[in-house]
ZADO-1210 file (C-alpha; in nm, 4 decimals, padded with zeros to 6 digits):
<atoms>
<atom x="-01.5092" y="10.8289" z="-06.8291" code="MET" pos="1"/>
<atom x="-01.5171" y="10.5309" z="-07.0577" code="SER" pos="2"/>
<atom x="-01.3943" y="10.1768" z="-07.0257" code="ASN" pos="3"/>
<atom x="-01.0395" y="10.1345" z="-07.1525" code="LEU" pos="4"/>
<atom x="-01.0864" y="09.7768" z="-07.2739" code="LEU" pos="5"/>
<atom x="-01.3189" y="09.6758" z="-07.5494" code="PRO" pos="6"/>
<atom x="-01.6095" y="09.4490" z="-07.4525" code="ARG" pos="7"/>
<atom x="-01.4572" y="09.1352" z="-07.6129" code="ASP" pos="8"/>
<atom x="-01.1229" y="09.1806" z="-07.4349" code="ALA" pos="9"/>
<atom x="-01.3006" y="09.2355" z="-07.1029" code="GLU" pos="10"/>
<atom x="-01.4952" y="08.9080" z="-07.1473" code="LYS" pos="11"/>
<atom x="-01.1734" y="08.7226" z="-07.2308" code="ALA" pos="12"/>
<atom x="-01.0055" y="08.8514" z="-06.9155" code="ILE" pos="13"/>
<atom x="-01.3070" y="08.7524" z="-06.6999" code="TRP" pos="14"/>
<atom x="-01.3025" y="08.4029" z="-06.8540" code="ARG" pos="15"/>
<atom x="-00.9331" y="08.3774" z="-06.7704" code="MET" pos="16"/>
<atom x="-00.9989" y="08.4775" z="-06.4058" code="TYR" pos="17"/>
<atom x="-01.2902" y="08.2341" z="-06.3871" code="LEU" pos="18"/>
<atom x="-01.0670" y="07.9567" z="-06.5188" code="GLY" pos="19"/>
<atom x="-00.8001" y="08.0390" z="-06.2610" code="ARG" pos="20"/>
<atom x="-01.0597" y="08.0425" z="-05.9823" code="PHE" pos="21"/>
<atom x="-01.1966" y="07.7017" z="-06.0865" code="ILE" pos="22"/>
<atom x="-00.8427" y="07.5608" z="-06.1114" code="LEU" pos="23"/>
<atom x="-00.7479" y="07.6936" z="-05.7652" code="ALA" pos="24"/>
<atom x="-01.0711" y="07.5599" z="-05.6135" code="GLY" pos="25"/>
<atom x="-01.0112" y="07.2207" z="-05.7714" code="SER" pos="26"/>
<atom x="-00.6575" y="07.2046" z="-05.6357" code="LEU" pos="27"/>
<atom x="-00.7773" y="07.2962" z="-05.2856" code="VAL" pos="28"/>
<atom x="-01.0442" y="07.0230" z="-05.3027" code="ALA" pos="29"/>
<atom x="-00.7918" y="06.7633" z="-05.4237" code="ILE" pos="30"/>
<atom x="-00.5416" y="06.8526" z="-05.1505" code="ILE" pos="31"/>
<atom x="-00.8180" y="06.8394" z="-04.8856" code="SER" pos="32"/>
<atom x="-00.9262" y="06.4974" z="-05.0100" code="ALA" pos="33"/>
<atom x="-00.5673" y="06.3718" z="-04.9989" code="ALA" pos="34"/>
<atom x="-00.5197" y="06.4975" z="-04.6414" code="LEU" pos="35"/>
<atom x="-00.8474" y="06.3363" z="-04.5328" code="ALA" pos="36"/>
<atom x="-00.7415" y="06.0093" z="-04.6946" code="THR" pos="37"/>
<atom x="-00.4056" y="06.0146" z="-04.5180" code="PHE" pos="38"/>
<atom x="-00.5759" y="06.0952" z="-04.1872" code="ALA" pos="39"/>
<atom x="-00.8244" y="05.8075" z="-04.2197" code="LEU" pos="40"/>
<atom x="-00.5887" y="05.5517" z="-04.3760" code="LEU" pos="41"/>
<atom x="-00.4439" y="05.4142" z="-04.0473" code="PRO" pos="42"/>
<atom x="-00.7928" y="05.3458" z="-03.9110" code="MET" pos="43"/>
<atom x="-00.8969" y="05.1751" z="-04.2340" code="TYR" pos="44"/>
<atom x="-00.5887" y="04.9535" z="-04.2261" code="VAL" pos="45"/>
<atom x="-00.6471" y="04.8685" z="-03.8599" code="ALA" pos="46"/>
<atom x="-01.0084" y="04.7710" z="-03.9246" code="LEU" pos="47"/>
<atom x="-00.9529" y="04.5722" z="-04.2421" code="HIS" pos="48"/>
<atom x="-00.6279" y="04.3971" z="-04.1662" code="SER" pos="49"/>
<atom x="-00.6560" y="04.0224" z="-04.1396" code="ASP" pos="50"/>
<atom x="-00.5654" y="03.8695" z="-03.8108" code="LYS" pos="51"/>
<atom x="-00.3191" y="03.6234" z="-03.9569" code="SER" pos="52"/>
<atom x="-00.0532" y="03.7429" z="-03.7135" code="GLY" pos="53"/>
<atom x="-00.2527" y="03.6092" z="-03.4163" code="ALA" pos="54"/>
<atom x="-00.1711" y="03.2491" z="-03.3274" code="PRO" pos="55"/>
<atom x="-00.4530" y="02.9976" z="-03.3586" code="GLU" pos="56"/>
<atom x="-00.5596" y="02.8358" z="-03.0319" code="LEU" pos="57"/>
<atom x="-00.6336" y="02.4685" z="-03.0100" code="SER" pos="58"/>
<atom x="-00.9762" y="02.3566" z="-02.8878" code="SER" pos="59"/>
<atom x="-00.8349" y="02.2730" z="-02.5421" code="GLY" pos="60"/>
<atom x="-00.6769" y="02.6159" z="-02.5102" code="GLU" pos="61"/>
<atom x="-01.0014" y="02.7772" z="-02.6299" code="LYS" pos="62"/>
<atom x="-01.1975" y="02.5850" z="-02.3681" code="ARG" pos="63"/>
<atom x="-00.9521" y="02.6900" z="-02.0936" code="ALA" pos="64"/>
<atom x="-00.9740" y="03.0534" z="-02.2048" code="ALA" pos="65"/>
<atom x="-01.3534" y="03.0315" z="-02.2060" code="THR" pos="66"/>
<atom x="-01.3572" y="02.8842" z="-01.8543" code="GLN" pos="67"/>
<atom x="-01.1287" y="03.1613" z="-01.7325" code="GLN" pos="68"/>
<atom x="-01.3523" y="03.4249" z="-01.8933" code="GLU" pos="69"/>
<atom x="-01.6598" y="03.2657" z="-01.7341" code="ARG" pos="70"/>
<atom x="-01.4985" y="03.2735" z="-01.3910" code="SER" pos="71"/>
<atom x="-01.4062" y="03.6409" z="-01.4401" code="GLU" pos="72"/>
<atom x="-01.7640" y="03.7192" z="-01.5457" code="ILE" pos="73"/>
<atom x="-01.9011" y="03.5362" z="-01.2407" code="ALA" pos="74"/>
<atom x="-01.6638" y="03.7325" z="-01.0157" code="HIS" pos="75"/>
<atom x="-01.7728" y="04.0626" z="-01.1740" code="ALA" pos="76"/>
<atom x="-02.1396" y="03.9707" z="-01.1303" code="GLN" pos="77"/>
<atom x="-02.0854" y="03.8888" z="-00.7637" code="SER" pos="78"/>
<atom x="-01.9138" y="04.2261" z="-00.7149" code="LEU" pos="79"/>
<atom x="-02.2057" y="04.4041" z="-00.8799" code="VAL" pos="80"/>
<atom x="-02.4610" y="04.2297" z="-00.6578" code="THR" pos="81"/>
<atom x="-02.2515" y="04.3049" z="-00.3486" code="THR" pos="82"/>
<atom x="-02.2007" y="04.6733" z="-00.4299" code="LEU" pos="83"/>
<atom x="-02.5431" y="04.7513" z="-00.5798" code="SER" pos="84"/>
<atom x="-02.6986" y="04.8748" z="-00.2509" code="PRO" pos="85"/>
<atom x="-02.4178" y="05.1275" z="-00.2159" code="PHE" pos="86"/>
<atom x="-02.4438" y="05.2417" z="-00.5752" code="LEU" pos="87"/>
<atom x="-02.8197" y="05.2907" z="-00.5696" code="SER" pos="88"/>
<atom x="-02.8293" y="05.4780" z="-00.2364" code="ALA" pos="89"/>
<atom x="-02.8726" y="05.8544" z="-00.2782" code="PRO" pos="90"/>
<atom x="-02.5867" y="06.0719" z="-00.1629" code="SER" pos="91"/>
<atom x="-02.6364" y="06.2654" z="00.1567" code="THR" pos="92"/>
<atom x="-02.5703" y="06.5942" z="-00.0233" code="VAL" pos="93"/>
<atom x="-02.8531" y="06.5356" z="-00.2687" code="SER" pos="94"/>
<atom x="-03.0838" y="06.4393" z="00.0190" code="VAL" pos="95"/>
<atom x="-02.9860" y="06.7579" z="00.2061" code="ALA" pos="96"/>
<atom x="-03.0542" y="06.9771" z="-00.0966" code="ILE" pos="97"/>
<atom x="-03.3827" y="06.7997" z="-00.1618" code="GLU" pos="98"/>
<atom x="-03.4845" y="06.8472" z="00.2024" code="THR" pos="99"/>
<atom x="-03.3946" y="07.2165" z="00.1929" code="ALA" pos="100"/>
<atom x="-03.5952" y="07.2697" z="-00.1239" code="LEU" pos="101"/>
<atom x="-03.9019" y="07.0827" z="-00.0004" code="THR" pos="102"/>
<atom x="-03.9176" y="07.3008" z="00.3123" code="LEU" pos="103"/>
<atom x="-03.9632" y="07.6194" z="00.1051" code="ARG" pos="104"/>
<atom x="-04.2857" y="07.8050" z="00.1801" code="PRO" pos="105"/>
<atom x="-04.5022" y="07.9486" z="-00.0949" code="LYS" pos="106"/>
<atom x="-04.3522" y="08.2594" z="-00.2532" code="GLY" pos="107"/>
<atom x="-03.9891" y="08.1612" z="-00.1879" code="VAL" pos="108"/>
<atom x="-03.7794" y="08.0814" z="-00.4958" code="TYR" pos="109"/>
<atom x="-03.4227" y="07.9488" z="-00.4981" code="VAL" pos="110"/>
<atom x="-03.2049" y="08.0635" z="-00.7898" code="ASP" pos="111"/>
<atom x="-02.8657" y="07.9156" z="-00.7029" code="ARG" pos="112"/>
<atom x="-02.7326" y="07.6356" z="-00.4871" code="ILE" pos="113"/>
<atom x="-02.3659" y="07.6129" z="-00.3895" code="ARG" pos="114"/>
<atom x="-02.2104" y="07.3212" z="-00.2029" code="TYR" pos="115"/>
<atom x="-01.8673" y="07.3236" z="-00.0392" code="VAL" pos="116"/>
<atom x="-01.7799" y="07.0307" z="00.1935" code="SER" pos="117"/>
<atom x="-02.0405" y="07.0347" z="00.4663" code="GLY" pos="118"/>
<atom x="-02.1916" y="07.3699" z="00.3738" code="GLU" pos="119"/>
<atom x="-02.4803" y="07.4439" z="00.1391" code="ILE" pos="120"/>
<atom x="-02.5622" y="07.7992" z="00.0349" code="MET" pos="121"/>
<atom x="-02.9060" y="07.8740" z="-00.1090" code="LEU" pos="122"/>
<atom x="-02.9560" y="08.2057" z="-00.2884" code="VAL" pos="123"/>
<atom x="-03.2964" y="08.3185" z="-00.4034" code="GLY" pos="124"/>
<atom x="-03.5837" y="08.5587" z="-00.3809" code="GLU" pos="125"/>
<atom x="-03.8941" y="08.5780" z="-00.1657" code="ALA" pos="126"/>
<atom x="-04.2085" y="08.7793" z="-00.2193" code="SER" pos="127"/>
<atom x="-04.2108" y="08.8967" z="00.1442" code="THR" pos="128"/>
<atom x="-03.9635" y="08.9124" z="00.4299" code="ARG" pos="129"/>
<atom x="-04.2015" y="08.6945" z="00.6314" code="GLU" pos="130"/>
<atom x="-04.1431" y="08.4243" z="00.3694" code="GLY" pos="131"/>
<atom x="-03.7687" y="08.4409" z="00.4340" code="ILE" pos="132"/>
<atom x="-03.8270" y="08.4207" z="00.8090" code="SER" pos="133"/>
<atom x="-04.0664" y="08.1255" z="00.7702" code="ALA" pos="134"/>
<atom x="-03.8126" y="07.9464" z="00.5488" code="TYR" pos="135"/>
<atom x="-03.5385" y="08.0011" z="00.8074" code="ARG" pos="136"/>
<atom x="-03.7597" y="07.8675" z="01.0856" code="GLN" pos="137"/>
<atom x="-03.8583" y="07.5619" z="00.8803" code="ALA" pos="138"/>
<atom x="-03.4923" y="07.4860" z="00.8101" code="LEU" pos="139"/>
<atom x="-03.3948" y="07.5328" z="01.1759" code="GLN" pos="140"/>
<atom x="-03.6708" y="07.3017" z="01.2947" code="SER" pos="141"/>
<atom x="-03.5373" y="07.0243" z="01.0696" code="ASN" pos="142"/>
<atom x="-03.2797" y="06.8097" z="01.2495" code="SER" pos="143"/>
<atom x="-03.0886" y="06.7415" z="00.9266" code="TYR" pos="144"/>
<atom x="-02.9148" y="07.0816" z="00.9423" code="PHE" pos="145"/>
<atom x="-02.6936" y="07.1707" z="01.2388" code="THR" pos="146"/>
<atom x="-02.6852" y="07.5466" z="01.1781" code="THR" pos="147"/>
<atom x="-02.8943" y="07.7748" z="00.9596" code="VAL" pos="148"/>
<atom x="-02.7685" y="08.1286" z="00.9096" code="SER" pos="149"/>
<atom x="-02.9388" y="08.4112" z="00.7240" code="VAL" pos="150"/>
<atom x="-02.7867" y="08.7613" z="00.7109" code="PRO" pos="151"/>
<atom x="-02.9805" y="09.0168" z="00.9186" code="ILE" pos="152"/>
<atom x="-03.0216" y="09.2419" z="00.6144" code="GLY" pos="153"/>
<atom x="-03.1988" y="08.9632" z="00.4298" code="ASP" pos="154"/>
<atom x="-03.4364" y="08.9065" z="00.7222" code="LEU" pos="155"/>
<atom x="-03.5081" y="09.2797" z="00.7429" code="ALA" pos="156"/>
<atom x="-03.5907" y="09.2908" z="00.3728" code="GLY" pos="157"/>
<atom x="-03.3283" y="09.5493" z="00.2764" code="THR" pos="158"/>
<atom x="-03.2229" y="09.3508" z="-00.0306" code="GLN" pos="159"/>
<atom x="-03.5613" y="09.3823" z="-00.2011" code="GLY" pos="160"/>
<atom x="-03.6614" y="09.0224" z="-00.1403" code="GLY" pos="161"/>
<atom x="-03.3226" y="08.8672" z="-00.2243" code="ARG" pos="162"/>
<atom x="-03.1801" y="08.6328" z="00.0383" code="PHE" pos="163"/>
<atom x="-02.9036" y="08.3845" z="00.1058" code="SER" pos="164"/>
<atom x="-02.9215" y="08.0962" z="00.3503" code="VAL" pos="165"/>
<atom x="-02.6157" y="07.9018" z="00.4651" code="THR" pos="166"/>
<atom x="-02.6776" y="07.5495" z="00.5935" code="LEU" pos="167"/>
<atom x="-02.4160" y="07.3378" z="00.7679" code="THR" pos="168"/>
<atom x="-02.4332" y="06.9755" z="00.8652" code="GLY" pos="169"/>
<atom x="-02.2765" y="06.6341" z="00.8174" code="THR" pos="170"/>
<atom x="-02.3387" y="06.5864" z="00.4485" code="PHE" pos="171"/>
</atoms>
């Protein structure tokens, strides 16, 4: 089977396709640039427009506006100093989770923590069932948690070391 077109005609056709491809690519680039320009034009106009439409304030009006701004700033600062103890105090939920995690004995790992209004669920894995039992006892001895519940199957070790602990309290 031989080529139907001579070599020179084949080169001419490939040049024509290459020219069309370059022309189409150029048109796509030009249209993209135009769309980007139209998309960014409102922001450019907003940033570079002169503020001649704003009325000029006299020095007395400027001073009054400055005094008003200063009084607003002073009020905001007083609010910040008043509310700062409340803002910097840790939430009771984070304290409860931190307490529950610090009571873990060696060999007990917590994978997931779930909180739903007054109830924290800890899911994890322990190397031994005695570790799960020790963790439950440590949590029950802490007065921060009102109830500590662990499924019986987890305490018996039927889950292969996996456990879930549900803690309730006022947090």
